[in-house]
Backbone as ProteinMPNN parsed JSONL, in Angstrom:
{"seq_chain_A": "MKHLFLGLIASSVLALTACGGNAEKKSESAEHSDHASQTAPVANDATSTEQGNFSELYAHYEHLTFALSSDNDKEAANAANGMLEALPKVKSDGFSAEDKTTYEDIAADIQEHAEHISDNVGNIAHQREHLVTLSKDFYDIAKTFGTEKPLYKVFCSMYDDNKGAYWLSDSKEIKNPYYGEGMLTCGEVQEELM", "coords_chain_A": {"N_chain_A": [[0.826, -1.18, 0.0], [1.939, 1.211, 0.823], [3.907, 1.51, -1.128], [2.365, 1.758, -3.419], [1.072, 4.178, -2.935], [3.303, 5.949, -2.84], [4.163, 5.577, -5.439], [2.03, 6.687, -6.891], [2.255, 9.367, -6.113], [4.793, 9.991, -7.148], [4.281, 9.64, -9.884], [2.429, 11.677, -10.287], [4.01, 13.936, -9.735], [5.873, 13.73, -11.83], [4.173, 14.068, -14.039], [3.236, 16.685, -13.647], [5.685, 18.056, -13.779], [6.452, 17.5, -16.399], [4.567, 18.946, -17.769], [5.43, 21.426, -17.244], [4.308, 23.115, -15.38], [2.321, 24.501, -16.611], [-0.404, 24.152, -16.383], [-1.106, 25.358, -13.995], [-0.567, 28.065, -14.573], [-2.36, 28.452, -16.685], [-4.713, 28.095, -15.32], [-4.654, 30.257, -13.498], [-4.714, 32.32, -15.344], [-7.177, 31.878, -16.584], [-8.797, 32.28, -14.384], [-8.336, 35.015, -13.911], [-9.303, 36.045, -16.315], [-11.982, 35.441, -16.052], [-12.54, 37.12, -13.908], [-12.011, 39.62, -15.088], [-13.959, 39.646, -17.071], [-16.192, 39.738, -15.508], [-15.983, 42.215, -14.307], [-15.856, 43.965, -16.411], [-17.956, 45.966, -18.44], [-20.627, 44.737, -20.495], [-20.659, 44.864, -24.051], [-23.114, 45.756, -25.103], [-24.305, 46.904, -22.96], [-25.685, 49.728, -21.385], [-24.012, 51.321, -19.813], [-21.517, 51.143, -20.948], [-21.391, 52.961, -22.949], [-21.64, 55.398, -21.827], [-20.727, 58.758, -21.143], [-17.334, 59.293, -20.548], [-16.919, 56.876, -19.163], [-14.694, 54.695, -17.965], [-14.436, 52.103, -17.116], [-14.465, 49.593, -18.502], [-12.183, 49.816, -20.068], [-10.222, 50.055, -18.059], [-10.534, 47.497, -16.942], [-9.47, 45.855, -18.928], [-6.848, 46.771, -18.917], [-6.067, 45.964, -16.327], [-6.268, 43.228, -16.756], [-4.198, 42.95, -18.592], [-1.909, 43.637, -16.996], [-2.037, 41.556, -15.164], [-1.684, 39.334, -16.868], [0.939, 39.781, -17.802], [2.31, 39.675, -15.369], [2.048, 37.027, -14.926], [3.652, 35.981, -16.802], [2.582, 35.569, -19.367], [2.441, 35.959, -22.551], [0.637, 35.663, -24.677], [-1.895, 35.994, -23.521], [-1.554, 38.578, -22.682], [-1.549, 39.889, -25.135], [-4.205, 39.39, -25.863], [-5.517, 40.927, -23.909], [-4.649, 43.464, -24.658], [-5.886, 43.656, -27.15], [-8.504, 43.766, -26.238], [-8.466, 46.293, -25.034], [-8.214, 47.873, -27.316], [-10.696, 47.435, -28.468], [-12.333, 48.545, -26.532], [-11.681, 51.252, -26.398], [-13.071, 52.978, -28.385], [-15.566, 53.068, -27.208], [-15.623, 54.804, -25.121], [-17.047, 57.772, -24.428], [-16.511, 61.121, -25.189], [-17.922, 63.406, -25.576], [-19.198, 65.231, -23.789], [-17.103, 66.327, -22.372], [-15.017, 68.996, -21.146], [-13.35, 71.35, -23.332], [-10.597, 71.287, -22.885], [-10.276, 68.899, -21.367], [-11.218, 67.089, -23.249], [-9.293, 67.278, -25.298], [-7.069, 66.401, -23.846], [-7.897, 63.751, -23.241], [-8.133, 62.691, -25.873], [-5.459, 62.745, -26.741], [-4.332, 60.95, -24.902], [-5.838, 58.641, -25.526], [-4.998, 58.127, -28.163], [-2.358, 57.463, -27.673], [-2.689, 55.187, -26.03], [-3.87, 53.486, -27.902], [-1.76, 53.138, -29.784], [0.242, 51.839, -28.203], [-1.124, 49.607, -27.229], [-1.574, 48.287, -29.637], [1.072, 47.579, -30.3], [1.646, 45.788, -28.206], [-0.248, 43.826, -28.717], [0.637, 42.905, -31.201], [3.001, 41.618, -30.612], [3.265, 38.922, -29.692], [5.149, 36.423, -28.201], [7.288, 37.993, -27.677], [7.761, 39.013, -24.923], [9.294, 40.805, -23.455], [9.301, 43.109, -25.012], [6.579, 43.687, -24.969], [6.347, 44.357, -22.288], [7.883, 46.683, -22.218], [6.177, 48.458, -23.522], [4.14, 48.557, -21.682], [5.032, 50.346, -19.783], [4.559, 52.968, -20.803], [1.798, 52.755, -21.25], [0.924, 52.487, -18.623], [1.489, 55.028, -17.621], [-0.327, 56.468, -19.148], [-2.806, 55.44, -18.193], [-2.618, 56.231, -15.563], [-2.705, 59.005, -15.911], [-5.338, 59.228, -16.875], [-6.731, 58.41, -14.585], [-5.995, 60.427, -12.749], [-6.97, 62.715, -14.03], [-9.691, 62.208, -14.665], [-10.712, 60.701, -12.613], [-11.567, 57.702, -10.716], [-13.61, 54.731, -10.551], [-13.286, 52.95, -8.551], [-10.93, 52.354, -5.881], [-7.524, 52.659, -6.886], [-4.137, 51.58, -7.021], [-0.956, 52.965, -7.242], [1.848, 51.37, -8.107], [5.268, 50.94, -7.642], [8.247, 49.812, -9.175], [11.497, 49.849, -8.548], [13.676, 48.666, -9.736], [13.319, 47.999, -12.417], [14.195, 48.403, -15.889], [17.065, 48.902, -15.92], [17.4, 49.997, -13.315], [16.053, 52.414, -13.562], [13.439, 52.377, -13.088], [9.862, 51.823, -12.95], [6.292, 52.163, -13.009], [3.05, 50.707, -12.284], [-0.515, 50.371, -12.381], [-2.772, 49.072, -9.972], [-5.566, 47.209, -8.744], [-5.364, 46.282, -6.277], [-3.536, 46.095, -3.181], [-1.764, 44.096, -3.069], [1.28, 42.942, -4.304], [2.046, 42.179, -7.582], [4.212, 41.88, -9.829], [4.284, 43.086, -13.06], [6.415, 43.628, -14.709], [8.535, 41.944, -14.202], [7.407, 39.479, -13.722], [7.119, 36.058, -12.83], [9.787, 35.876, -12.1], [10.528, 37.947, -10.297], [8.208, 38.44, -8.66], [7.08, 39.799, -6.437], [8.345, 42.225, -6.296], [8.308, 45.568, -5.672], [6.539, 48.559, -4.566], [3.755, 50.132, -3.032], [2.957, 53.371, -3.974], [1.052, 55.332, -4.116], [-2.412, 56.02, -3.571], [-5.198, 56.052, -5.608], [-8.268, 57.692, -6.128]], "CA_chain_A": [[0.0, 0.0, 0.0], [2.853, 2.324, 0.92], [4.58, 1.642, -2.425], [1.363, 2.236, -4.358], [0.883, 5.599, -2.649], [4.511, 6.65, -3.286], [4.161, 5.514, -6.905], [1.068, 7.679, -7.369], [2.839, 10.698, -5.894], [5.882, 10.151, -8.122], [3.655, 9.825, -11.199], [1.836, 13.017, -10.311], [5.099, 14.909, -9.831], [6.4, 13.652, -13.191], [3.189, 14.646, -14.961], [3.265, 18.135, -13.473], [6.966, 18.53, -14.277], [6.431, 17.413, -17.857], [3.725, 20.026, -18.272], [6.095, 22.682, -16.952], [3.474, 23.954, -14.539], [1.426, 25.318, -17.443], [-1.783, 24.031, -15.93], [-1.324, 26.371, -12.974], [-0.618, 29.366, -15.234], [-3.615, 28.528, -17.424], [-5.776, 28.236, -14.336], [-4.616, 31.625, -13.033], [-5.14, 33.172, -16.457], [-8.624, 31.694, -16.74], [-9.421, 32.924, -13.235], [-8.315, 36.457, -14.127], [-10.204, 36.342, -17.428], [-13.329, 35.435, -15.487], [-12.659, 38.335, -13.112], [-12.089, 40.759, -16.006], [-15.251, 39.664, -17.765], [-17.222, 40.106, -14.545], [-15.876, 43.63, -13.993], [-15.994, 44.784, -17.615], [-19.325, 46.022, -18.934], [-20.913, 44.078, -21.753], [-20.662, 45.869, -25.112], [-24.454, 46.287, -25.297], [-24.727, 47.53, -21.716], [-25.767, 51.179, -21.532], [-22.911, 51.988, -19.136], [-20.296, 51.142, -21.752], [-21.415, 54.089, -23.871], [-21.787, 56.632, -21.075], [-19.609, 59.671, -21.255], [-16.25, 59.195, -19.597], [-16.877, 55.63, -18.408], [-13.442, 54.026, -18.295], [-14.356, 50.834, -16.39], [-14.092, 48.486, -19.39], [-10.79, 50.052, -20.436], [-9.437, 49.673, -16.884], [-10.586, 46.037, -16.774], [-8.504, 45.267, -19.87], [-5.523, 47.125, -18.406], [-5.807, 45.047, -15.217], [-6.049, 41.928, -17.382], [-2.846, 43.017, -19.169], [-0.884, 43.55, -15.951], [-2.09, 40.203, -14.62], [-1.083, 38.428, -17.851], [2.394, 39.972, -17.795], [2.841, 39.173, -14.096], [2.012, 35.565, -15.049], [4.54, 35.651, -17.934], [1.73, 35.03, -20.421], [2.449, 36.931, -23.644], [-0.577, 35.513, -25.501], [-2.998, 36.614, -22.783], [-1.282, 40.016, -22.722], [-2.034, 40.339, -26.45], [-5.679, 39.388, -25.787], [-5.911, 42.086, -23.1], [-4.401, 44.646, -25.492], [-6.986, 43.694, -28.125], [-9.678, 44.234, -25.496], [-8.333, 47.748, -24.905], [-8.5, 48.466, -28.631], [-12.147, 47.371, -28.666], [-12.998, 49.382, -25.533], [-11.378, 52.675, -26.604], [-14.113, 53.77, -29.036], [-16.791, 53.083, -26.404], [-15.544, 55.908, -24.179], [-17.606, 58.964, -25.065], [-15.921, 62.336, -24.641], [-18.727, 64.528, -26.077], [-19.518, 66.198, -22.748], [-15.905, 66.821, -21.697], [-14.584, 70.358, -21.48], [-12.43, 71.333, -24.484], [-9.276, 70.877, -22.391], [-10.336, 67.472, -21.025], [-11.39, 66.329, -24.485], [-7.979, 67.241, -25.932], [-6.249, 65.515, -23.009], [-8.311, 62.369, -23.456], [-7.809, 62.269, -27.241], [-4.017, 62.466, -26.76], [-4.119, 59.711, -24.145], [-6.438, 57.537, -26.276], [-4.118, 57.83, -29.302], [-1.193, 56.79, -27.108], [-3.124, 53.85, -25.623], [-4.057, 52.689, -29.115], [-0.443, 52.79, -30.331], [0.949, 50.88, -27.356], [-1.912, 48.364, -27.219], [-1.293, 47.603, -30.91], [2.398, 46.966, -30.19], [1.545, 44.626, -27.317], [-1.033, 42.827, -29.441], [1.422, 42.383, -32.327], [4.28, 41.064, -30.178], [3.211, 37.631, -29.01], [6.464, 35.794, -28.315], [8.308, 38.96, -27.265], [7.179, 39.584, -23.706], [10.098, 41.953, -23.027], [8.805, 44.256, -25.77], [5.257, 43.994, -24.42], [6.558, 45.03, -20.997], [8.355, 48.037, -22.501], [5.011, 49.277, -23.848], [3.341, 48.716, -20.467], [5.515, 51.537, -19.075], [3.81, 54.126, -21.295], [0.376, 52.528, -20.975], [0.675, 52.768, -17.203], [1.447, 56.487, -17.487], [-1.605, 56.902, -19.729], [-3.907, 55.102, -17.282], [-2.44, 57.108, -14.401], [-3.224, 60.313, -16.317], [-6.805, 59.126, -16.901], [-7.204, 58.354, -13.196], [-5.796, 61.731, -12.119], [-7.788, 63.727, -14.699], [-11.118, 61.891, -14.713], [-11.104, 59.943, -11.439], [-11.762, 56.257, -10.852], [-14.817, 54.231, -9.903], [-12.856, 52.203, -7.371], [-9.546, 52.706, -5.573], [-6.416, 52.058, -7.621], [-2.866, 51.807, -6.353], [0.214, 53.151, -8.095], [2.884, 50.509, -7.553], [6.538, 51.273, -8.284], [9.364, 48.863, -9.132], [12.689, 50.676, -8.756], [14.726, 47.911, -10.422], [13.044, 47.817, -13.844], [14.876, 49.245, -16.874], [18.39, 49.281, -15.382], [17.187, 50.789, -12.101], [15.337, 53.666, -13.808], [12.16, 52.151, -12.428], [8.595, 51.989, -13.672], [5.148, 51.854, -12.163], [1.826, 50.216, -12.889], [-1.675, 50.546, -11.513], [-3.369, 47.821, -9.52], [-6.767, 47.386, -7.92], [-5.057, 45.623, -5.015], [-2.231, 46.43, -2.601], [-0.899, 42.93, -3.232], [2.237, 43.185, -5.387], [2.253, 41.166, -8.625], [4.998, 42.701, -10.732], [4.153, 42.721, -14.469], [7.67, 43.862, -15.424], [9.425, 40.801, -13.985], [6.649, 38.236, -13.666], [7.485, 35.068, -11.812], [11.184, 36.073, -11.707], [10.529, 38.8, -9.098], [6.785, 38.75, -8.619], [6.683, 40.698, -5.35], [9.206, 43.406, -6.306], [7.57, 46.811, -5.855], [5.907, 49.13, -3.383], [2.65, 51.045, -3.301], [3.378, 54.762, -3.783], [-0.069, 56.271, -4.082], [-3.761, 55.488, -3.759], [-5.992, 56.93, -6.458], [-9.7, 57.52, -5.894]], "C_chain_A": [[0.878, 1.254, 0.0], [3.511, 2.58, -0.434], [3.614, 2.174, -3.484], [1.16, 3.746, -4.186], [2.088, 6.408, -3.126], [4.596, 6.669, -4.806], [3.209, 6.531, -7.505], [1.615, 9.096, -7.221], [3.933, 10.955, -6.926], [5.326, 10.379, -9.522], [3.06, 11.217, -11.339], [2.897, 14.093, -10.478], [5.68, 14.918, -11.242], [5.448, 14.293, -14.19], [3.184, 16.168, -14.863], [4.558, 18.736, -14.003], [6.988, 18.528, -15.796], [5.595, 18.532, -18.465], [4.337, 21.393, -17.995], [5.266, 23.628, -16.103], [2.497, 24.812, -15.33], [-0.008, 25.254, -16.983], [-2.091, 25.104, -14.889], [-1.439, 27.749, -13.606], [-1.917, 29.528, -16.0], [-4.765, 28.755, -16.462], [-5.829, 29.669, -13.821], [-5.125, 32.564, -14.11], [-6.644, 33.08, -16.645], [-9.363, 32.387, -15.601], [-9.452, 34.431, -13.433], [-9.25, 36.843, -15.269], [-11.647, 36.377, -16.94], [-13.559, 36.713, -14.696], [-12.827, 39.541, -14.023], [-13.442, 40.805, -16.696], [-16.381, 40.02, -16.812], [-17.189, 41.605, -14.267], [-16.059, 44.511, -15.206], [-17.448, 44.802, -18.069], [-19.457, 45.289, -20.257], [-21.074, 45.157, -22.811], [-22.045, 46.504, -25.305], [-25.001, 46.994, -24.067], [-24.696, 49.045, -21.881], [-24.583, 51.89, -20.886], [-21.665, 52.037, -19.993], [-20.274, 52.291, -22.739], [-21.626, 55.413, -23.145], [-20.535, 57.472, -21.218], [-18.587, 59.401, -20.15], [-16.212, 57.925, -18.774], [-15.666, 54.827, -18.863], [-13.359, 52.618, -17.712], [-13.949, 49.669, -17.296], [-12.624, 48.606, -19.791], [-9.863, 49.651, -19.289], [-9.418, 48.156, -16.7], [-9.591, 45.36, -17.712], [-7.069, 45.594, -19.465], [-5.138, 46.192, -17.259], [-5.517, 43.635, -15.737], [-4.634, 41.871, -17.959], [-1.783, 42.874, -18.09], [-0.865, 42.164, -15.317], [-1.4, 39.215, -15.568], [0.44, 38.556, -17.844], [3.006, 39.497, -16.483], [2.858, 37.643, -14.074], [2.883, 35.075, -16.204], [3.772, 35.081, -19.116], [1.567, 36.062, -21.548], [1.198, 36.856, -24.517], [-1.771, 36.184, -24.829], [-2.809, 38.13, -22.718], [-1.784, 40.608, -24.038], [-3.56, 40.38, -26.472], [-6.187, 40.609, -25.006], [-5.734, 43.375, -23.91], [-5.489, 44.778, -26.565], [-8.277, 44.176, -27.474], [-9.645, 45.742, -25.309], [-8.698, 48.437, -26.214], [-9.996, 48.466, -28.925], [-12.885, 48.32, -27.719], [-12.787, 50.878, -25.782], [-12.507, 53.459, -27.268], [-15.413, 53.873, -28.233], [-16.794, 54.224, -25.383], [-15.988, 57.17, -24.912], [-17.048, 60.218, -24.387], [-16.708, 63.585, -25.039], [-18.965, 65.609, -25.018], [-18.314, 66.727, -21.998], [-15.692, 68.297, -22.036], [-13.602, 70.252, -22.644], [-11.05, 70.84, -24.058], [-9.248, 69.386, -22.074], [-10.464, 66.606, -22.272], [-10.055, 66.203, -25.216], [-7.049, 66.308, -25.169], [-6.6, 64.064, -23.266], [-7.936, 61.88, -24.858], [-6.326, 61.953, -27.385], [-3.708, 61.145, -26.058], [-4.646, 58.516, -24.941], [-5.575, 57.148, -27.469], [-2.882, 57.066, -28.823], [-1.541, 55.359, -26.689], [-3.269, 52.956, -26.847], [-2.717, 52.235, -29.681], [0.233, 51.689, -29.515], [0.19, 49.556, -27.239], [-1.684, 47.582, -28.512], [0.06, 46.914, -30.873], [2.355, 45.71, -29.317], [0.819, 43.495, -28.028], [-0.215, 42.143, -30.534], [2.693, 41.664, -31.912], [4.148, 39.831, -29.295], [4.569, 36.966, -29.248], [7.588, 36.728, -27.913], [7.794, 39.722, -26.042], [7.972, 40.787, -23.197], [9.62, 43.224, -23.735], [7.412, 44.666, -25.282], [5.408, 44.776, -23.116], [7.072, 46.456, -21.189], [7.165, 48.962, -22.788], [4.078, 49.458, -22.654], [3.758, 49.974, -19.705], [4.692, 52.757, -19.493], [2.319, 53.969, -21.053], [0.039, 52.858, -19.527], [0.627, 54.27, -16.943], [0.12, 57.025, -18.021], [-2.767, 56.636, -18.777], [-3.812, 55.918, -15.988], [-3.012, 58.492, -14.712], [-4.751, 60.314, -16.375], [-7.352, 59.169, -15.466], [-7.089, 59.713, -12.525], [-6.725, 62.786, -12.715], [-9.281, 63.477, -14.527], [-11.617, 61.118, -13.504], [-11.265, 58.46, -11.742], [-13.038, 55.856, -10.13], [-14.501, 53.46, -8.631], [-11.406, 52.583, -7.086], [-8.552, 51.945, -6.451], [-5.138, 52.431, -6.891], [-1.768, 51.927, -7.394], [1.35, 52.393, -7.416], [4.171, 50.73, -8.343], [7.558, 50.16, -8.085], [10.621, 49.645, -9.498], [13.757, 49.972, -9.596], [14.533, 47.819, -11.94], [13.819, 48.824, -14.695], [16.181, 49.812, -16.309], [18.281, 50.291, -14.241], [16.614, 52.187, -12.364], [13.967, 53.591, -13.153], [10.975, 52.398, -13.336], [7.471, 51.627, -12.714], [4.023, 51.26, -12.996], [0.706, 50.488, -11.899], [-2.266, 49.192, -11.187], [-4.618, 48.129, -8.712], [-6.579, 46.741, -6.549], [-3.705, 46.095, -4.501], [-1.249, 45.268, -2.706], [-0.017, 43.144, -4.462], [2.34, 41.96, -6.288], [2.887, 41.905, -9.793], [4.877, 42.252, -12.191], [5.448, 42.902, -15.257], [8.64, 42.698, -15.291], [8.69, 39.47, -13.921], [7.136, 37.344, -12.545], [8.921, 35.233, -11.315], [11.324, 36.899, -10.439], [9.117, 39.33, -8.899], [6.412, 39.795, -7.57], [7.563, 41.948, -5.26], [8.353, 44.638, -6.588], [6.984, 47.294, -4.552], [4.812, 50.093, -3.819], [3.114, 52.453, -2.986], [2.192, 55.702, -3.568], [-1.38, 55.515, -4.23], [-4.564, 56.515, -4.54], [-7.466, 56.639, -6.225], [-10.461, 58.244, -6.97]], "O_chain_A": [[0.609, 2.221, -0.713], [3.658, 3.731, -0.846], [4.01, 2.955, -4.349], [1.086, 4.49, -5.164], [1.913, 7.452, -3.756], [5.044, 7.652, -5.396], [3.528, 7.169, -8.508], [1.449, 9.925, -8.115], [3.985, 12.035, -7.514], [5.838, 11.217, -10.265], [3.177, 11.853, -12.386], [2.727, 15.038, -11.249], [5.952, 15.984, -11.795], [5.891, 14.995, -15.1], [3.135, 16.86, -15.881], [4.54, 19.806, -14.61], [7.495, 19.467, -16.409], [5.893, 19.007, -19.561], [3.821, 22.409, -18.46], [5.509, 24.835, -16.114], [1.91, 25.747, -14.786], [-0.76, 26.209, -17.173], [-3.175, 25.688, -14.884], [-2.311, 28.53, -13.225], [-2.521, 30.6, -15.982], [-5.685, 29.519, -16.754], [-6.911, 30.247, -13.711], [-5.877, 33.496, -13.826], [-7.31, 34.096, -16.844], [-10.411, 33.0, -15.806], [-10.469, 35.069, -13.16], [-9.922, 37.871, -15.191], [-12.435, 37.227, -17.354], [-14.624, 37.324, -14.785], [-13.68, 40.393, -13.775], [-14.009, 41.88, -16.886], [-17.412, 40.541, -17.237], [-18.231, 42.212, -14.018], [-16.384, 45.689, -15.065], [-18.104, 43.761, -18.081], [-18.511, 45.23, -21.043], [-21.567, 46.246, -22.517], [-22.129, 47.685, -25.641], [-26.058, 47.621, -24.134], [-23.755, 49.58, -22.469], [-24.181, 52.955, -21.354], [-20.819, 52.906, -19.781], [-19.225, 52.573, -23.318], [-21.777, 56.45, -23.792], [-19.431, 56.955, -21.39], [-18.936, 59.296, -18.974], [-15.522, 57.894, -17.755], [-15.614, 54.342, -19.993], [-12.304, 51.99, -17.802], [-13.15, 48.831, -16.878], [-11.908, 47.606, -19.845], [-8.846, 48.993, -19.507], [-8.384, 47.593, -16.338], [-8.938, 44.391, -17.325], [-6.171, 44.773, -19.653], [-4.017, 45.686, -17.218], [-4.637, 42.941, -15.228], [-3.95, 40.856, -17.829], [-0.854, 42.081, -18.24], [0.2, 41.653, -14.97], [-0.627, 38.364, -15.128], [1.148, 37.55, -17.877], [4.116, 38.965, -16.484], [3.594, 37.038, -13.295], [2.856, 33.893, -16.548], [4.274, 34.189, -19.8], [0.682, 36.917, -21.505], [0.748, 37.875, -25.041], [-2.562, 36.861, -25.486], [-3.785, 38.88, -22.702], [-2.37, 41.691, -24.057], [-4.146, 41.304, -27.037], [-7.167, 41.242, -25.4], [-6.577, 44.27, -23.848], [-5.955, 45.881, -26.851], [-9.053, 44.909, -28.089], [-10.678, 46.403, -25.411], [-9.397, 49.449, -26.224], [-10.507, 49.391, -29.557], [-13.945, 48.841, -28.066], [-13.637, 51.687, -25.409], [-12.877, 54.519, -26.763], [-16.272, 54.692, -28.559], [-17.844, 54.571, -24.842], [-15.373, 57.578, -25.896], [-17.109, 60.354, -23.166], [-16.223, 64.702, -24.862], [-18.932, 66.796, -25.341], [-18.479, 67.512, -21.064], [-16.132, 68.778, -23.08], [-13.079, 69.17, -22.911], [-10.409, 70.072, -24.775], [-8.314, 68.684, -22.461], [-9.889, 65.521, -22.344], [-9.722, 65.123, -25.705], [-6.325, 65.517, -25.772], [-5.717, 63.235, -23.484], [-7.464, 60.753, -25.004], [-5.963, 61.0, -28.074], [-2.929, 60.33, -26.552], [-3.975, 57.487, -25.024], [-5.431, 55.961, -27.762], [-2.42, 56.137, -29.487], [-0.782, 54.428, -26.959], [-2.84, 51.803, -26.832], [-2.557, 51.063, -30.022], [0.737, 50.717, -30.078], [0.811, 48.496, -27.159], [-1.608, 46.353, -28.489], [0.195, 45.791, -31.358], [2.959, 44.691, -29.656], [1.23, 42.337, -27.946], [-0.36, 40.943, -30.764], [3.407, 41.145, -32.771], [4.83, 39.707, -28.278], [5.071, 36.952, -30.372], [8.737, 36.297, -27.816], [7.445, 40.9, -26.118], [7.404, 41.687, -22.579], [9.546, 44.289, -23.123], [7.107, 45.855, -25.193], [4.682, 45.74, -22.873], [6.734, 47.344, -20.406], [7.149, 50.111, -22.348], [3.303, 50.414, -22.617], [2.926, 50.602, -19.05], [4.189, 53.492, -18.643], [1.643, 54.932, -20.692], [-1.007, 53.44, -19.242], [-0.18, 54.737, -16.139], [-0.482, 57.919, -17.427], [-3.616, 57.504, -18.574], [-4.836, 56.254, -15.393], [-3.714, 59.082, -13.891], [-5.388, 61.287, -15.971], [-8.315, 59.88, -15.18], [-7.999, 60.116, -11.801], [-7.215, 63.656, -11.995], [-10.049, 64.407, -14.276], [-12.82, 60.895, -13.372], [-11.116, 58.024, -12.884], [-13.494, 56.545, -9.217], [-15.344, 53.334, -7.743], [-10.722, 53.089, -7.975], [-8.717, 50.756, -6.721], [-5.065, 53.466, -6.228], [-1.66, 51.107, -8.306], [1.761, 52.724, -6.304], [4.16, 50.708, -9.574], [7.718, 49.632, -6.984], [10.782, 50.055, -10.647], [14.657, 50.632, -10.116], [15.498, 47.583, -12.667], [14.065, 49.953, -14.27], [16.371, 51.026, -16.233], [18.983, 51.302, -14.215], [16.678, 53.054, -11.492], [13.409, 54.6, -12.723], [11.073, 53.088, -14.351], [7.665, 50.891, -11.746], [4.036, 51.303, -14.226], [0.948, 50.795, -10.732], [-2.265, 48.281, -12.014], [-4.717, 49.177, -8.074], [-7.519, 46.663, -5.758], [-2.828, 46.453, -5.286], [-0.053, 45.43, -2.464], [-0.513, 43.487, -5.535], [2.668, 40.861, -5.84], [2.196, 42.479, -10.634], [5.317, 41.155, -12.532], [5.568, 42.379, -16.365], [9.477, 42.484, -16.168], [9.321, 38.422, -14.059], [7.511, 37.806, -11.467], [9.245, 34.775, -10.219], [12.156, 36.583, -9.588], [8.879, 40.536, -8.966], [5.509, 40.599, -7.803], [7.527, 42.655, -4.253], [7.737, 44.729, -7.65], [6.929, 46.562, -3.564], [4.928, 50.776, -4.836], [3.603, 52.724, -1.889], [2.32, 56.739, -2.918], [-1.452, 54.501, -4.924], [-4.609, 57.693, -4.183], [-7.87, 55.48, -6.133], [-11.692, 58.233, -6.97]]}, "name": "protein", "num_of_chains": 1, "seq": "MKHLFLGLIASSVLALTACGGNAEKKSESAEHSDHASQTAPVANDATSTEQGNFSELYAHYEHLTFALSSDNDKEAANAANGMLEALPKVKSDGFSAEDKTTYEDIAADIQEHAEHISDNVGNIAHQREHLVTLSKDFYDIAKTFGTEKPLYKVFCSMYDDNKGAYWLSDSKEIKNPYYGEGMLTCGEVQEELM"}
């Protein structure tokens, strides 16, 4: 009985090792995708066409940071595609002239960087480079237009040869999208945005 039990454990370990732990990453990715789809408005939902509603855009950004923190370049590309689909749903008709110009500049930047992330499956380092600018864009949106829920600006001082970079998170728990599993908890919360 003891040998049978040890044999089952050894077989399980070999099966998991052979899969390279991909099942766990897929499970985490699926879990986050479920979370993103629960928090993102449905395309036909009236809230997705309300003026200045950024919730769907933020949900795809959160999906992107989660995918990169999980070292999943394909899921990062999917999140970037979601951003590209969500951008035109944000209505800026009622913004002041200054806010409208600000948003249009930010939206053009988001589109450019989301396209790069989407087009670079297999090059996660390049995707992460574009996250730096996307994070600045989403920070600017949060500071200019506010947020529906608290967001945290998290800074990693080691990224880009110690120049550092930040990202936004809906949690104080650190999951570093710039280093992924290599240094998942590297970073510190610098600011809470409301």
